C-alpha positions as CSV (number, residue, x, y, z in Angstrom):
1,M,-7.6,0.7,11.6
2,N,-5.4,3.9,11.5
3,K,-1.9,5.0,11.9
4,R,-2.8,5.4,16.1
5,D,-4.1,2.1,16.1
6,L,-1.8,0.6,15.1
7,V,0.9,2.8,17.1
8,A,-0.6,1.6,19.7
9,K,-0.4,-2.5,18.5
10,I,2.9,-2.0,17.5
11,A,3.7,-1.1,21.2
12,A,2.0,-3.1,22.7
13,D,3.0,-6.2,21.2
14,A,7.1,-4.8,20.8
15,Q,7.0,-3.3,24.7
16,L,7.8,0.1,23.0
17,T,6.5,3.3,24.3
18,K,4.1,4.9,21.5
19,L,6.5,7.6,21.3
20,Q,9.0,5.2,19.8
21,A,6.1,2.3,17.8
22,A,6.0,6.1,16.3
23,R,9.9,6.8,14.9
24,A,9.5,3.1,13.3
25,L,6.6,3.1,11.9
26,D,7.8,6.5,10.3
27,A,11.3,5.2,9.8
28,F,9.9,2.4,7.7
29,L,7.3,3.8,5.5
30,D,9.8,6.8,4.9
31,G,11.8,3.5,3.9
32,V,8.7,2.6,1.4
33,Q,8.6,5.6,0.1
34,A,12.1,6.4,-0.9
35,G,13.1,2.9,-2.1
36,L,10.7,3.4,-4.2
37,L,10.6,7.1,-5.6
38,R,14.4,4.7,-6.3
39,G,11.6,2.6,-8.7
40,D,12.9,0.0,-6.5
41,R,10.3,-2.6,-5.9
42,V,9.9,-3.7,-1.6
43,T,9.3,-7.3,-1.6
44,L,7.9,-8.0,2.9
45,V,8.2,-11.6,1.8
46,G,5.2,-14.1,2.9
47,F,3.0,-9.9,3.6
48,G,3.7,-8.4,0.1
49,T,5.7,-6.4,-2.6
50,F,5.5,-2.8,-3.0
51,M,6.0,-0.9,-6.5
52,V,5.6,1.8,-9.1
53,S,3.5,1.1,-11.8
54,R,3.1,4.0,-14.6
55,R,-0.6,4.6,-16.3
56,K,0.1,5.9,-19.5
57,A,-1.7,8.5,-21.4
58,R,-5.0,8.7,-22.0
59,V,-8.5,9.7,-23.8
60,V,-11.3,9.9,-21.5
61,R,-15.0,11.2,-22.0
62,D,-15.9,14.5,-19.7
63,P,-19.6,12.3,-18.2
64,Q,-21.4,15.6,-17.5
65,R,-19.9,17.7,-21.3
66,G,-19.7,14.9,-23.2
67,T,-16.2,16.4,-23.8
68,K,-13.0,14.3,-24.4
69,I,-10.2,15.3,-21.7
70,R,-6.9,14.1,-21.7
71,I,-5.2,12.1,-18.7
72,A,-1.2,12.7,-19.4
73,A,0.7,9.7,-18.0
74,T,1.1,9.4,-13.9
75,S,3.2,6.7,-11.9
76,V,1.1,4.8,-8.9
77,A,1.8,3.0,-5.8
78,R,1.0,-0.3,-5.9
79,F,0.9,-3.2,-3.3
80,A,0.6,-7.1,-5.0
81,A,-0.4,-8.8,-1.7
82,G,2.2,-12.0,-0.1
83,V,1.0,-15.9,-0.4
84,D,1.0,-16.3,3.5
85,L,-1.1,-13.0,3.7
86,K,-4.0,-14.2,1.0
87,V,-3.8,-17.3,2.9
88,A,-5.1,-15.4,6.3
89,L,-7.5,-13.7,4.5
90,Q,-8.9,-15.9,2.5
91,N,-8.7,-17.9,6.7
92,T,-11.2,-14.8,7.6
93,P,-15.0,-15.3,8.0
94,R,-15.5,-11.4,7.2
95,A,-12.8,-11.3,3.9
96,G,-14.3,-12.0,0.3
97,P,-12.6,-14.4,-2.3
98,V,-9.1,-13.0,-2.9
99,P,-8.7,-11.8,-7.0
100,S,-6.2,-13.2,-8.7
């Protein structure tokens, strides 16, 4: 499912136009991004939590040259599925085991 599919689903389920659904989805995404940029966790009870994690700087080996490369510390967005989402995925025939 891509953004266009999601907008169509929201429009159909909420009885909105696709334009209204697209604006609502964009507002939601902007809100999540703004929260993460402030360093907040964004929790949707039952669905999951969006959060920012910090990756430490590290040294890795370049597989082609065999030389060491330093990778700088960075912030990354993470998502942890909520209980309801985990249960729904476990009860779906196509879904594999949920890692803990």
